[in-house]
Biopython code that builds the backbone (N, CA, C, O; Angstrom):
import numpy as np
from Bio.PDB.StructureBuilder import StructureBuilder

atoms = [
    (1, "MET", "N", (-18.501, 211.116, 30.915)),
    (1, "MET", "CA", (-19.055, 210.038, 31.684)),
    (1, "MET", "C", (-19.734, 210.638, 32.907)),
    (1, "MET", "O", (-19.281, 211.635, 33.469)),
    (2, "ARG", "N", (-20.824, 210.009, 33.299)),
    (2, "ARG", "CA", (-21.535, 210.430, 34.494)),
    (2, "ARG", "C", (-21.623, 209.254, 35.468)),
    (2, "ARG", "O", (-21.804, 208.103, 35.071)),
    (3, "ILE", "N", (-21.490, 209.580, 36.744)),
    (3, "ILE", "CA", (-21.652, 208.592, 37.807)),
    (3, "ILE", "C", (-22.766, 209.105, 38.702)),
    (3, "ILE", "O", (-22.716, 210.233, 39.192)),
    (4, "LYS", "N", (-23.759, 208.275, 38.907)),
    (4, "LYS", "CA", (-24.884, 208.640, 39.760)),
    (4, "LYS", "C", (-24.760, 207.861, 41.061)),
    (4, "LYS", "O", (-24.773, 206.630, 41.056)),
    (5, "ILE", "N", (-24.638, 208.580, 42.176)),
    (5, "ILE", "CA", (-24.567, 207.967, 43.493)),
    (5, "ILE", "C", (-25.861, 208.343, 44.206)),
    (5, "ILE", "O", (-26.108, 209.516, 44.484)),
    (6, "ASN", "N", (-26.675, 207.349, 44.495)),
    (6, "ASN", "CA", (-28.027, 207.542, 44.978)),
    (6, "ASN", "C", (-28.729, 208.483, 44.002)),
    (6, "ASN", "O", (-28.948, 208.058, 42.868)),
    (7, "GLU", "N", (-29.089, 209.675, 44.321)),
    (7, "GLU", "CA", (-29.772, 210.535, 43.346)),
    (7, "GLU", "C", (-28.916, 211.709, 42.868)),
    (7, "GLU", "O", (-29.411, 212.571, 42.142)),
    (8, "LYS", "N", (-27.651, 211.758, 43.261)),
    (8, "LYS", "CA", (-26.778, 212.856, 42.857)),
    (8, "LYS", "C", (-25.898, 212.413, 41.685)),
    (8, "LYS", "O", (-25.294, 211.341, 41.723)),
    (9, "ILE", "N", (-25.832, 213.253, 40.642)),
    (9, "ILE", "CA", (-25.048, 212.925, 39.454)),
    (9, "ILE", "C", (-23.763, 213.741, 39.448)),
    (9, "ILE", "O", (-23.778, 214.958, 39.631)),
    (10, "PHE", "N", (-22.636, 213.036, 39.230)),
    (10, "PHE", "CA", (-21.325, 213.659, 39.098)),
    (10, "PHE", "C", (-20.890, 213.498, 37.644)),
    (10, "PHE", "O", (-20.995, 212.408, 37.082)),
    (11, "GLU", "N", (-20.405, 214.574, 37.037)),
    (11, "GLU", "CA", (-19.949, 214.517, 35.643)),
    (11, "GLU", "C", (-18.430, 214.626, 35.628)),
    (11, "GLU", "O", (-17.846, 215.470, 36.308)),
    (12, "PHE", "N", (-17.800, 213.758, 34.839)),
    (12, "PHE", "CA", (-16.348, 213.749, 34.737)),
    (12, "PHE", "C", (-15.948, 213.644, 33.269)),
    (12, "PHE", "O", (-16.600, 212.956, 32.484)),
    (13, "LEU", "N", (-14.888, 214.321, 32.915)),
    (13, "LEU", "CA", (-14.361, 214.211, 31.560)),
    (13, "LEU", "C", (-13.369, 213.069, 31.511)),
    (13, "LEU", "O", (-12.469, 212.976, 32.346)),
    (14, "GLY", "N", (-13.538, 212.212, 30.541)),
    (14, "GLY", "CA", (-12.594, 211.112, 30.338)),
    (14, "GLY", "C", (-12.547, 210.169, 31.518)),
    (14, "GLY", "O", (-13.495, 210.077, 32.298)),
    (15, "GLY", "N", (-11.448, 209.480, 31.640)),
    (15, "GLY", "CA", (-11.264, 208.539, 32.727)),
    (15, "GLY", "C", (-11.476, 207.111, 32.282)),
    (15, "GLY", "O", (-12.451, 206.798, 31.599)),
    (16, "LYS", "N", (-10.564, 206.255, 32.668)),
    (16, "LYS", "CA", (-10.641, 204.855, 32.283)),
    (16, "LYS", "C", (-10.925, 203.964, 33.479)),
    (16, "LYS", "O", (-11.761, 203.064, 33.401)),
    (17, "GLU", "N", (-10.239, 204.208, 34.579)),
    (17, "GLU", "CA", (-10.349, 203.371, 35.774)),
    (17, "GLU", "C", (-11.176, 204.111, 36.814)),
    (17, "GLU", "O", (-10.817, 205.214, 37.226)),
    (18, "ILE", "N", (-12.282, 203.509, 37.239)),
    (18, "ILE", "CA", (-13.107, 204.097, 38.284)),
    (18, "ILE", "C", (-13.065, 203.182, 39.485)),
    (18, "ILE", "O", (-13.288, 201.977, 39.363)),
    (19, "SER", "N", (-12.778, 203.750, 40.658)),
    (19, "SER", "CA", (-12.880, 202.974, 41.894)),
    (19, "SER", "C", (-13.688, 203.791, 42.885)),
    (19, "SER", "O", (-13.507, 205.001, 43.023)),
    (20, "ILE", "N", (-14.572, 203.105, 43.560)),
    (20, "ILE", "CA", (-15.355, 203.716, 44.622)),
    (20, "ILE", "C", (-15.077, 202.862, 45.850)),
    (20, "ILE", "O", (-15.772, 201.887, 46.137)),
    (21, "LEU", "N", (-14.034, 203.269, 46.560)),
    (21, "LEU", "CA", (-13.515, 202.500, 47.688)),
    (21, "LEU", "C", (-13.301, 203.423, 48.875)),
    (21, "LEU", "O", (-12.888, 204.571, 48.710)),
    (22, "ASP", "N", (-13.581, 202.926, 50.057)),
    (22, "ASP", "CA", (-13.312, 203.653, 51.296)),
    (22, "ASP", "C", (-13.890, 205.063, 51.282)),
    (22, "ASP", "O", (-13.262, 205.997, 51.780)),
    (23, "GLY", "N", (-15.086, 205.222, 50.714)),
    (23, "GLY", "CA", (-15.777, 206.500, 50.744)),
    (23, "GLY", "C", (-15.266, 207.548, 49.780)),
    (23, "GLY", "O", (-15.535, 208.736, 49.960)),
    (24, "LYS", "N", (-14.532, 207.131, 48.755)),
    (24, "LYS", "CA", (-14.002, 208.090, 47.785)),
    (24, "LYS", "C", (-14.190, 207.575, 46.358)),
    (24, "LYS", "O", (-14.020, 206.388, 46.083)),
    (25, "ILE", "N", (-14.542, 208.491, 45.461)),
    (25, "ILE", "CA", (-14.550, 208.161, 44.038)),
    (25, "ILE", "C", (-13.192, 208.554, 43.488)),
    (25, "ILE", "O", (-12.766, 209.701, 43.620)),
    (26, "LYS", "N", (-12.520, 207.601, 42.875)),
    (26, "LYS", "CA", (-11.236, 207.864, 42.221)),
    (26, "LYS", "C", (-11.375, 207.540, 40.746)),
    (26, "LYS", "O", (-11.946, 206.515, 40.373)),
    (27, "ILE", "N", (-10.847, 208.420, 39.916)),
    (27, "ILE", "CA", (-10.794, 208.173, 38.479)),
    (27, "ILE", "C", (-9.334, 208.258, 38.071)),
    (27, "ILE", "O", (-8.657, 209.258, 38.309)),
    (28, "ASP", "N", (-8.869, 207.192, 37.454)),
    (28, "ASP", "CA", (-7.471, 207.071, 37.068)),
    (28, "ASP", "C", (-6.522, 207.367, 38.236)),
    (28, "ASP", "O", (-5.480, 207.998, 38.062)),
    (29, "GLY", "N", (-6.913, 206.892, 39.444)),
    (29, "GLY", "CA", (-6.061, 207.018, 40.621)),
    (29, "GLY", "C", (-6.154, 208.346, 41.350)),
    (29, "GLY", "O", (-5.512, 208.503, 42.388)),
    (30, "LYS", "N", (-6.918, 209.306, 40.859)),
    (30, "LYS", "CA", (-7.030, 210.630, 41.480)),
    (30, "LYS", "C", (-8.368, 210.755, 42.199)),
    (30, "LYS", "O", (-9.417, 210.420, 41.648)),
    (31, "ASN", "N", (-8.318, 211.247, 43.451)),
    (31, "ASN", "CA", (-9.553, 211.498, 44.191)),
    (31, "ASN", "C", (-10.342, 212.595, 43.501)),
    (31, "ASN", "O", (-9.825, 213.688, 43.270)),
    (32, "VAL", "N", (-11.599, 212.302, 43.172)),
    (32, "VAL", "CA", (-12.434, 213.321, 42.534)),
    (32, "VAL", "C", (-13.672, 213.658, 43.367)),
    (32, "VAL", "O", (-14.298, 214.696, 43.152)),
    (33, "GLN", "N", (-14.029, 212.785, 44.318)),
    (33, "GLN", "CA", (-15.206, 213.069, 45.141)),
    (33, "GLN", "C", (-15.127, 212.285, 46.436)),
    (33, "GLN", "O", (-14.848, 211.086, 46.435)),
    (34, "ASP", "N", (-15.378, 212.977, 47.548)),
    (34, "ASP", "CA", (-15.436, 212.336, 48.855)),
    (34, "ASP", "C", (-16.898, 212.030, 49.162)),
    (34, "ASP", "O", (-17.750, 212.914, 49.074)),
    (35, "LEU", "N", (-17.187, 210.803, 49.516)),
    (35, "LEU", "CA", (-18.559, 210.379, 49.806)),
    (35, "LEU", "C", (-18.838, 210.244, 51.297)),
    (35, "LEU", "O", (-19.870, 209.694, 51.681)),
    (36, "SER", "N", (-17.939, 210.736, 52.142)),
    (36, "SER", "CA", (-18.106, 210.548, 53.585)),
    (36, "SER", "C", (-19.343, 211.269, 54.125)),
    (36, "SER", "O", (-19.830, 210.923, 55.201)),
    (37, "ALA", "N", (-19.855, 212.253, 53.406)),
    (37, "ALA", "CA", (-21.045, 212.983, 53.854)),
    (37, "ALA", "C", (-22.329, 212.180, 53.651)),
    (37, "ALA", "O", (-23.368, 212.527, 54.212)),
    (38, "TYR", "N", (-22.267, 211.110, 52.854)),
    (38, "TYR", "CA", (-23.458, 210.297, 52.621)),
    (38, "TYR", "C", (-23.791, 209.507, 53.861)),
    (38, "TYR", "O", (-22.965, 208.756, 54.380)),
    (39, "LYS", "N", (-25.006, 209.683, 54.328)),
    (39, "LYS", "CA", (-25.435, 209.007, 55.542)),
    (39, "LYS", "C", (-26.263, 207.759, 55.242)),
    (39, "LYS", "O", (-26.583, 206.992, 56.149)),
    (40, "GLU", "N", (-26.606, 207.559, 53.982)),
    (40, "GLU", "CA", (-27.393, 206.393, 53.614)),
    (40, "GLU", "C", (-26.597, 205.121, 53.883)),
    (40, "GLU", "O", (-25.384, 205.082, 53.676)),
    (41, "LYS", "N", (-27.280, 204.098, 54.339)),
    (41, "LYS", "CA", (-26.608, 202.821, 54.584)),
    (41, "LYS", "C", (-26.296, 202.114, 53.280)),
    (41, "LYS", "O", (-25.247, 201.483, 53.147)),
    (42, "GLU", "N", (-27.198, 202.213, 52.319)),
    (42, "GLU", "CA", (-26.990, 201.541, 51.034)),
    (42, "GLU", "C", (-26.686, 202.581, 49.968)),
    (42, "GLU", "O", (-27.426, 203.551, 49.806)),
    (43, "ILE", "N", (-25.609, 202.377, 49.254)),
    (43, "ILE", "CA", (-25.226, 203.282, 48.175)),
    (43, "ILE", "C", (-25.569, 202.622, 46.853)),
    (43, "ILE", "O", (-25.224, 201.465, 46.611)),
    (44, "GLN", "N", (-26.253, 203.371, 46.003)),
    (44, "GLN", "CA", (-26.587, 202.900, 44.664)),
    (44, "GLN", "C", (-25.727, 203.662, 43.676)),
    (44, "GLN", "O", (-25.741, 204.892, 43.642)),
    (45, "ILE", "N", (-24.973, 202.917, 42.868)),
    (45, "ILE", "CA", (-24.026, 203.497, 41.920)),
    (45, "ILE", "C", (-24.497, 203.175, 40.511)),
    (45, "ILE", "O", (-24.725, 202.012, 40.179)),
    (46, "THR", "N", (-24.642, 204.205, 39.683)),
    (46, "THR", "CA", (-24.993, 203.996, 38.283)),
    (46, "THR", "C", (-23.913, 204.637, 37.435)),
    (46, "THR", "O", (-23.606, 205.817, 37.606)),
    (47, "ILE", "N", (-23.331, 203.870, 36.522)),
    (47, "ILE", "CA", (-22.349, 204.394, 35.577)),
    (47, "ILE", "C", (-23.085, 204.661, 34.274)),
    (47, "ILE", "O", (-23.625, 203.744, 33.654)),
    (48, "LEU", "N", (-23.102, 205.916, 33.866)),
    (48, "LEU", "CA", (-23.769, 206.341, 32.631)),
    (48, "LEU", "C", (-22.684, 206.692, 31.626)),
    (48, "LEU", "O", (-22.170, 207.810, 31.639)),
    (49, "GLY", "N", (-22.332, 205.763, 30.765)),
    (49, "GLY", "CA", (-21.251, 205.978, 29.810)),
    (49, "GLY", "C", (-20.269, 204.822, 29.862)),
    (49, "GLY", "O", (-20.533, 203.791, 30.480)),
    (50, "ASN", "N", (-19.153, 205.004, 29.214)),
    (50, "ASN", "CA", (-18.163, 203.939, 29.074)),
    (50, "ASN", "C", (-16.983, 204.163, 30.006)),
    (50, "ASN", "O", (-16.565, 205.297, 30.237)),
    (51, "CYS", "N", (-16.450, 203.061, 30.539)),
    (51, "CYS", "CA", (-15.208, 203.115, 31.305)),
    (51, "CYS", "C", (-14.513, 201.768, 31.146)),
    (51, "CYS", "O", (-15.134, 200.783, 30.746)),
    (52, "GLU", "N", (-13.247, 201.733, 31.455)),
    (52, "GLU", "CA", (-12.524, 200.472, 31.301)),
    (52, "GLU", "C", (-12.782, 199.538, 32.470)),
    (52, "GLU", "O", (-13.168, 198.387, 32.265)),
    (53, "ASN", "N", (-12.577, 200.011, 33.692)),
    (53, "ASN", "CA", (-12.712, 199.148, 34.855)),
    (53, "ASN", "C", (-13.436, 199.874, 35.975)),
    (53, "ASN", "O", (-13.268, 201.080, 36.160)),
    (54, "LEU", "N", (-14.249, 199.124, 36.725)),
    (54, "LEU", "CA", (-14.965, 199.662, 37.868)),
    (54, "LEU", "C", (-14.760, 198.726, 39.039)),
    (54, "LEU", "O", (-14.956, 197.517, 38.915)),
    (55, "GLU", "N", (-14.361, 199.286, 40.191)),
    (55, "GLU", "CA", (-14.162, 198.488, 41.401)),
    (55, "GLU", "C", (-14.775, 199.223, 42.581)),
    (55, "GLU", "O", (-14.564, 200.424, 42.746)),
    (56, "THR", "N", (-15.537, 198.500, 43.408)),
    (56, "THR", "CA", (-16.130, 199.078, 44.609)),
    (56, "THR", "C", (-16.006, 198.117, 45.779)),
    (56, "THR", "O", (-15.818, 196.914, 45.600)),
    (57, "ASN", "N", (-16.117, 198.678, 46.995)),
    (57, "ASN", "CA", (-16.192, 197.844, 48.202)),
    (57, "ASN", "C", (-17.574, 197.248, 48.326)),
    (57, "ASN", "O", (-17.730, 196.054, 48.579)),
    (58, "CYS", "N", (-18.589, 198.099, 48.144)),
    (58, "CYS", "CA", (-19.962, 197.644, 48.302)),
    (58, "CYS", "C", (-20.899, 198.624, 47.609)),
    (58, "CYS", "O", (-20.517, 199.741, 47.260)),
    (59, "GLY", "N", (-22.109, 198.185, 47.422)),
    (59, "GLY", "CA", (-23.120, 199.031, 46.815)),
    (59, "GLY", "C", (-23.808, 198.317, 45.671)),
    (59, "GLY", "O", (-23.280, 197.370, 45.088)),
    (60, "TYR", "N", (-24.970, 198.786, 45.375)),
    (60, "TYR", "CA", (-25.765, 198.302, 44.249)),
    (60, "TYR", "C", (-25.223, 199.013, 43.008)),
    (60, "TYR", "O", (-25.211, 200.243, 42.963)),
    (61, "ILE", "N", (-24.775, 198.260, 42.004)),
    (61, "ILE", "CA", (-24.144, 198.846, 40.817)),
    (61, "ILE", "C", (-25.020, 198.610, 39.600)),
    (61, "ILE", "O", (-25.463, 197.491, 39.346)),
    (62, "SER", "N", (-25.263, 199.672, 38.853)),
    (62, "SER", "CA", (-26.003, 199.596, 37.605)),
    (62, "SER", "C", (-25.128, 200.176, 36.499)),
    (62, "SER", "O", (-24.577, 201.266, 36.645)),
    (63, "ILE", "N", (-25.002, 199.445, 35.395)),
    (63, "ILE", "CA", (-24.161, 199.877, 34.280)),
    (63, "ILE", "C", (-25.041, 200.202, 33.075)),
    (63, "ILE", "O", (-25.887, 199.404, 32.672)),
    (64, "GLN", "N", (-24.826, 201.386, 32.511)),
    (64, "GLN", "CA", (-25.504, 201.795, 31.286)),
    (64, "GLN", "C", (-24.435, 202.303, 30.327)),
    (64, "GLN", "O", (-24.310, 203.507, 30.104)),
    (65, "GLY", "N", (-23.672, 201.382, 29.769)),
    (65, "GLY", "CA", (-22.552, 201.699, 28.891)),
    (65, "GLY", "C", (-21.646, 200.492, 28.786)),
    (65, "GLY", "O", (-21.987, 199.409, 29.260)),
    (66, "ASN", "N", (-20.510, 200.672, 28.176)),
    (66, "ASN", "CA", (-19.558, 199.582, 27.998)),
    (66, "ASN", "C", (-18.452, 199.662, 29.041)),
    (66, "ASN", "O", (-17.922, 200.736, 29.328)),
    (67, "VAL", "N", (-18.112, 198.493, 29.608)),
    (67, "VAL", "CA", (-17.094, 198.398, 30.646)),
    (67, "VAL", "C", (-16.248, 197.160, 30.352)),
    (67, "VAL", "O", (-16.760, 196.160, 29.850)),
    (68, "ASN", "N", (-14.956, 197.231, 30.666)),
    (68, "ASN", "CA", (-14.121, 196.037, 30.521)),
    (68, "ASN", "C", (-14.352, 195.069, 31.674)),
    (68, "ASN", "O", (-14.744, 193.925, 31.445)),
    (69, "ASP", "N", (-14.117, 195.506, 32.909)),
    (69, "ASP", "CA", (-14.254, 194.634, 34.075)),
    (69, "ASP", "C", (-14.991, 195.366, 35.192)),
    (69, "ASP", "O", (-14.831, 196.574, 35.368)),
    (70, "ILE", "N", (-15.803, 194.617, 35.948)),
    (70, "ILE", "CA", (-16.525, 195.149, 37.105)),
    (70, "ILE", "C", (-16.262, 194.215, 38.277)),
    (70, "ILE", "O", (-16.355, 192.994, 38.143)),
    (71, "LYS", "N", (-15.928, 194.803, 39.444)),
    (71, "LYS", "CA", (-15.660, 193.976, 40.618)),
    (71, "LYS", "C", (-16.155, 194.704, 41.863)),
    (71, "LYS", "O", (-15.871, 195.886, 42.057)),
    (72, "THR", "N", (-16.897, 193.986, 42.703)),
    (72, "THR", "CA", (-17.306, 194.518, 43.993)),
    (72, "THR", "C", (-17.230, 193.410, 45.026)),
    (72, "THR", "O", (-17.372, 192.230, 44.705)),
    (73, "LYS", "N", (-17.004, 193.805, 46.271)),
    (73, "LYS", "CA", (-16.966, 192.804, 47.337)),
    (73, "LYS", "C", (-18.367, 192.433, 47.789)),
    (73, "LYS", "O", (-18.650, 191.267, 48.064)),
    (74, "SER", "N", (-19.247, 193.432, 47.865)),
    (74, "SER", "CA", (-20.585, 193.166, 48.372)),
    (74, "SER", "C", (-21.590, 194.050, 47.656)),
    (74, "SER", "O", (-21.517, 195.276, 47.738)),
    (75, "GLY", "N", (-22.524, 193.430, 46.958)),
    (75, "GLY", "CA", (-23.578, 194.183, 46.290)),
    (75, "GLY", "C", (-23.952, 193.563, 44.967)),
    (75, "GLY", "O", (-23.183, 192.811, 44.369)),
    (76, "ASN", "N", (-25.150, 193.892, 44.521)),
    (76, "ASN", "CA", (-25.623, 193.405, 43.233)),
    (76, "ASN", "C", (-25.049, 194.233, 42.100)),
    (76, "ASN", "O", (-24.785, 195.425, 42.259)),
    (77, "ILE", "N", (-24.856, 193.596, 40.957)),
    (77, "ILE", "CA", (-24.397, 194.261, 39.743)),
    (77, "ILE", "C", (-25.440, 193.999, 38.666)),
    (77, "ILE", "O", (-25.770, 192.848, 38.378)),
    (78, "ILE", "N", (-25.960, 195.075, 38.070)),
    (78, "ILE", "CA", (-26.937, 194.930, 37.001)),
    (78, "ILE", "C", (-26.405, 195.629, 35.758)),
    (78, "ILE", "O", (-26.096, 196.820, 35.794)),
    (79, "VAL", "N", (-26.301, 194.893, 34.668)),
    (79, "VAL", "CA", (-25.926, 195.477, 33.376)),
    (79, "VAL", "C", (-27.240, 195.818, 32.684)),
    (79, "VAL", "O", (-27.913, 194.951, 32.126)),
    (80, "GLU", "N", (-27.588, 197.107, 32.734)),
    (80, "GLU", "CA", (-28.855, 197.573, 32.159)),
    (80, "GLU", "C", (-28.769, 197.630, 30.633)),
    (80, "GLU", "O", (-29.688, 197.212, 29.929)),
    (81, "SER", "N", (-27.668, 198.146, 30.148)),
    (81, "SER", "CA", (-27.439, 198.248, 28.704)),
    (81, "SER", "C", (-25.942, 198.346, 28.469)),
    (81, "SER", "O", (-25.189, 198.740, 29.359)),
    (82, "GLY", "N", (-25.518, 197.990, 27.275)),
    (82, "GLY", "CA", (-24.095, 197.991, 26.964)),
    (82, "GLY", "C", (-23.495, 196.611, 27.157)),
    (82, "GLY", "O", (-24.206, 195.635, 27.394)),
    (83, "ASN", "N", (-22.200, 196.546, 27.054)),
    (83, "ASN", "CA", (-21.496, 195.270, 27.123)),
    (83, "ASN", "C", (-20.385, 195.314, 28.149)),
    (83, "ASN", "O", (-19.767, 196.354, 28.375)),
    (84, "VAL", "N", (-20.136, 194.160, 28.774)),
    (84, "VAL", "CA", (-18.968, 193.983, 29.625)),
    (84, "VAL", "C", (-18.012, 193.113, 28.828)),
    (84, "VAL", "O", (-18.293, 191.943, 28.565)),
    (85, "LEU", "N", (-16.883, 193.687, 28.446)),
    (85, "LEU", "CA", (-15.938, 192.986, 27.578)),
    (85, "LEU", "C", (-15.101, 191.960, 28.335)),
    (85, "LEU", "O", (-14.561, 191.028, 27.740)),
    (86, "GLY", "N", (-14.997, 192.138, 29.641)),
    (86, "GLY", "CA", (-14.220, 191.214, 30.465)),
    (86, "GLY", "C", (-15.102, 190.526, 31.479)),
    (86, "GLY", "O", (-16.146, 189.972, 31.135)),
    (87, "ASN", "N", (-14.677, 190.562, 32.749)),
    (87, "ASN", "CA", (-15.335, 189.817, 33.812)),
    (87, "ASN", "C", (-16.211, 190.697, 34.699)),
    (87, "ASN", "O", (-15.984, 191.899, 34.840)),
    (88, "VAL", "N", (-17.217, 190.060, 35.289)),
    (88, "VAL", "CA", (-18.074, 190.678, 36.295)),
    (88, "VAL", "C", (-17.966, 189.803, 37.534)),
    (88, "VAL", "O", (-18.197, 188.596, 37.464)),
    (89, "GLU", "N", (-17.612, 190.413, 38.684)),
    (89, "GLU", "CA", (-17.400, 189.608, 39.883)),
    (89, "GLU", "C", (-17.942, 190.311, 41.116)),
    (89, "GLU", "O", (-17.674, 191.490, 41.345)),
    (90, "THR", "N", (-18.711, 189.567, 41.907)),
    (90, "THR", "CA", (-19.152, 190.024, 43.219)),
    (90, "THR", "C", (-19.016, 188.859, 44.187)),
    (90, "THR", "O", (-19.336, 187.719, 43.851)),
    (91, "GLU", "N", (-18.544, 189.153, 45.376)),
    (91, "GLU", "CA", (-18.438, 188.094, 46.373)),
    (91, "GLU", "C", (-19.788, 187.803, 47.006)),
    (91, "GLU", "O", (-20.150, 186.642, 47.199)),
    (92, "ASN", "N", (-20.538, 188.859, 47.330)),
    (92, "ASN", "CA", (-21.824, 188.714, 48.011)),
    (92, "ASN", "C", (-22.870, 189.548, 47.281)),
    (92, "ASN", "O", (-23.098, 190.707, 47.625)),
    (93, "GLY", "N", (-23.495, 188.963, 46.289)),
    (93, "GLY", "CA", (-24.531, 189.673, 45.553)),
    (93, "GLY", "C", (-24.867, 188.944, 44.271)),
    (93, "GLY", "O", (-24.216, 187.967, 43.900)),
    (94, "ASP", "N", (-25.892, 189.435, 43.603)),
    (94, "ASP", "CA", (-26.337, 188.860, 42.344)),
    (94, "ASP", "C", (-25.756, 189.624, 41.167)),
    (94, "ASP", "O", (-25.410, 190.800, 41.284)),
    (95, "ILE", "N", (-25.654, 188.950, 40.040)),
    (95, "ILE", "CA", (-25.281, 189.568, 38.770)),
    (95, "ILE", "C", (-26.470, 189.397, 37.840)),
    (95, "ILE", "O", (-26.944, 188.281, 37.626)),
    (96, "LYS", "N", (-26.951, 190.504, 37.288)),
    (96, "LYS", "CA", (-28.119, 190.454, 36.404)),
    (96, "LYS", "C", (-27.773, 191.144, 35.091)),
    (96, "LYS", "O", (-27.233, 192.250, 35.080)),
    (97, "LEU", "N", (-28.086, 190.486, 34.000)),
    (97, "LEU", "CA", (-27.854, 191.036, 32.667)),
    (97, "LEU", "C", (-29.216, 191.290, 32.036)),
    (97, "LEU", "O", (-29.943, 190.351, 31.711)),
    (98, "ARG", "N", (-29.558, 192.560, 31.865)),
    (98, "ARG", "CA", (-30.849, 192.905, 31.268)),
    (98, "ARG", "C", (-30.742, 193.086, 29.764)),
    (98, "ARG", "O", (-31.641, 192.692, 29.020)),
    (99, "SER", "N", (-29.648, 193.680, 29.318)),
    (99, "SER", "CA", (-29.445, 193.940, 27.895)),
    (99, "SER", "C", (-27.944, 193.941, 27.635)),
    (99, "SER", "O", (-27.158, 194.285, 28.518)),
    (100, "GLY", "N", (-27.553, 193.564, 26.445)),
    (100, "GLY", "CA", (-26.135, 193.512, 26.135)),
    (100, "GLY", "C", (-25.553, 192.150, 26.436)),
    (100, "GLY", "O", (-26.279, 191.160, 26.526)),
    (101, "SER", "N", (-24.240, 192.102, 26.593)),
    (101, "SER", "CA", (-23.549, 190.828, 26.792)),
    (101, "SER", "C", (-22.422, 190.970, 27.793)),
    (101, "SER", "O", (-21.865, 192.050, 27.986)),
    (102, "ILE", "N", (-22.099, 189.853, 28.426)),
    (102, "ILE", "CA", (-20.889, 189.725, 29.231)),
    (102, "ILE", "C", (-19.997, 188.756, 28.479)),
    (102, "ILE", "O", (-20.337, 187.581, 28.343)),
    (103, "PHE", "N", (-18.857, 189.234, 27.986)),
    (103, "PHE", "CA", (-17.986, 188.398, 27.171)),
    (103, "PHE", "C", (-16.984, 187.600, 27.987)),
    (103, "PHE", "O", (-16.414, 186.632, 27.484)),
    (104, "GLY", "N", (-16.758, 187.986, 29.233)),
    (104, "GLY", "CA", (-15.858, 187.242, 30.106)),
    (104, "GLY", "C", (-16.651, 186.367, 31.042)),
    (104, "GLY", "O", (-17.725, 185.880, 30.688)),
    (105, "ASN", "N", (-16.130, 186.164, 32.236)),
    (105, "ASN", "CA", (-16.785, 185.344, 33.245)),
    (105, "ASN", "C", (-17.697, 186.188, 34.123)),
    (105, "ASN", "O", (-17.413, 187.357, 34.387)),
    (106, "ALA", "N", (-18.785, 185.593, 34.569)),
    (106, "ALA", "CA", (-19.665, 186.184, 35.575)),
    (106, "ALA", "C", (-19.525, 185.325, 36.822)),
    (106, "ALA", "O", (-19.886, 184.148, 36.810)),
    (107, "ILE", "N", (-18.999, 185.910, 37.906)),
    (107, "ILE", "CA", (-18.682, 185.146, 39.104)),
    (107, "ILE", "C", (-19.374, 185.777, 40.306)),
    (107, "ILE", "O", (-19.158, 186.951, 40.608)),
    (108, "SER", "N", (-20.202, 185.000, 40.987)),
    (108, "SER", "CA", (-20.816, 185.421, 42.239)),
    (108, "SER", "C", (-20.634, 184.283, 43.231)),
    (108, "SER", "O", (-21.193, 183.202, 43.050)),
    (109, "LYS", "N", (-19.860, 184.523, 44.268)),
    (109, "LYS", "CA", (-19.580, 183.464, 45.236)),
    (109, "LYS", "C", (-20.796, 183.153, 46.103)),
    (109, "LYS", "O", (-21.024, 181.998, 46.462)),
    (110, "ASN", "N", (-21.580, 184.182, 46.443)),
    (110, "ASN", "CA", (-22.749, 183.998, 47.303)),
    (110, "ASN", "C", (-23.954, 184.725, 46.716)),
    (110, "ASN", "O", (-24.559, 185.570, 47.376)),
    (111, "GLY", "N", (-24.294, 184.399, 45.488)),
    (111, "GLY", "CA", (-25.437, 185.045, 44.843)),
    (111, "GLY", "C", (-25.806, 184.301, 43.590)),
    (111, "GLY", "O", (-25.261, 183.238, 43.293)),
    (112, "LYS", "N", (-26.751, 184.878, 42.849)),
    (112, "LYS", "CA", (-27.249, 184.261, 41.632)),
    (112, "LYS", "C", (-26.795, 185.056, 40.416)),
    (112, "LYS", "O", (-26.483, 186.243, 40.507)),
    (113, "ILE", "N", (-26.767, 184.375, 39.282)),
    (113, "ILE", "CA", (-26.450, 185.007, 38.004)),
    (113, "ILE", "C", (-27.677, 184.810, 37.110)),
    (113, "ILE", "O", (-28.097, 183.686, 36.838)),
    (114, "LYS", "N", (-28.244, 185.950, 36.658)),
    (114, "LYS", "CA", (-29.479, 185.896, 35.870)),
    (114, "LYS", "C", (-29.294, 186.689, 34.583)),
    (114, "LYS", "O", (-28.581, 187.692, 34.554)),
    (115, "LYS", "N", (-29.953, 186.222, 33.508)),
    (115, "LYS", "CA", (-29.820, 186.867, 32.208)),
    (115, "LYS", "C", (-31.182, 187.301, 31.688)),
    (115, "LYS", "O", (-32.182, 186.602, 31.852)),
    (116, "ASN", "N", (-31.197, 188.483, 31.049)),
    (116, "ASN", "CA", (-32.373, 189.014, 30.336)),
    (116, "ASN", "C", (-33.641, 188.987, 31.177)),
    (116, "ASN", "O", (-34.587, 188.261, 30.875)),
    (117, "LEU", "N", (-33.646, 189.780, 32.225)),
    (117, "LEU", "CA", (-34.810, 189.852, 33.105)),
    (117, "LEU", "C", (-35.782, 190.894, 32.622)),
    (117, "LEU", "O", (-36.827, 191.096, 33.241)),
]
sb = StructureBuilder()
sb.init_structure("model")
sb.init_model(0)
sb.init_chain("A")
sb.init_seg("    ")
for serial, (resi, resn, name, xyz) in enumerate(atoms, 1):
    if name == "N":
        sb.init_residue(resn, " ", resi, " ")
    sb.init_atom(name, np.array(xyz, "f"), 0.0, 1.0, " ", f" {name:<3s}", serial, name[0])
structure = sb.get_structure()
């Protein structure tokens, strides 16, 4: 699996649970990358491959693979390709489905939900 943060790609073997919280990438509960050196105000996260769950505090999220659940507090979520088998949730942002399906709920408290753009 590969995770792209802005323009830098990180490669990881395996892993089911991905969290990008408080400036750290954790896979299956283990710190694998510190993001405190990033000075950009907006972080763009792209998941290239499959994972079970993804959780972030904030950031623009793009998915290119299959995921069970995606959750962020603030930021847009775009499913570029692949399927979300469970739920997609953002408190402050849009959810966009370009290709594939969301089989669970799509929840945006302060944003829009759009399909096949």
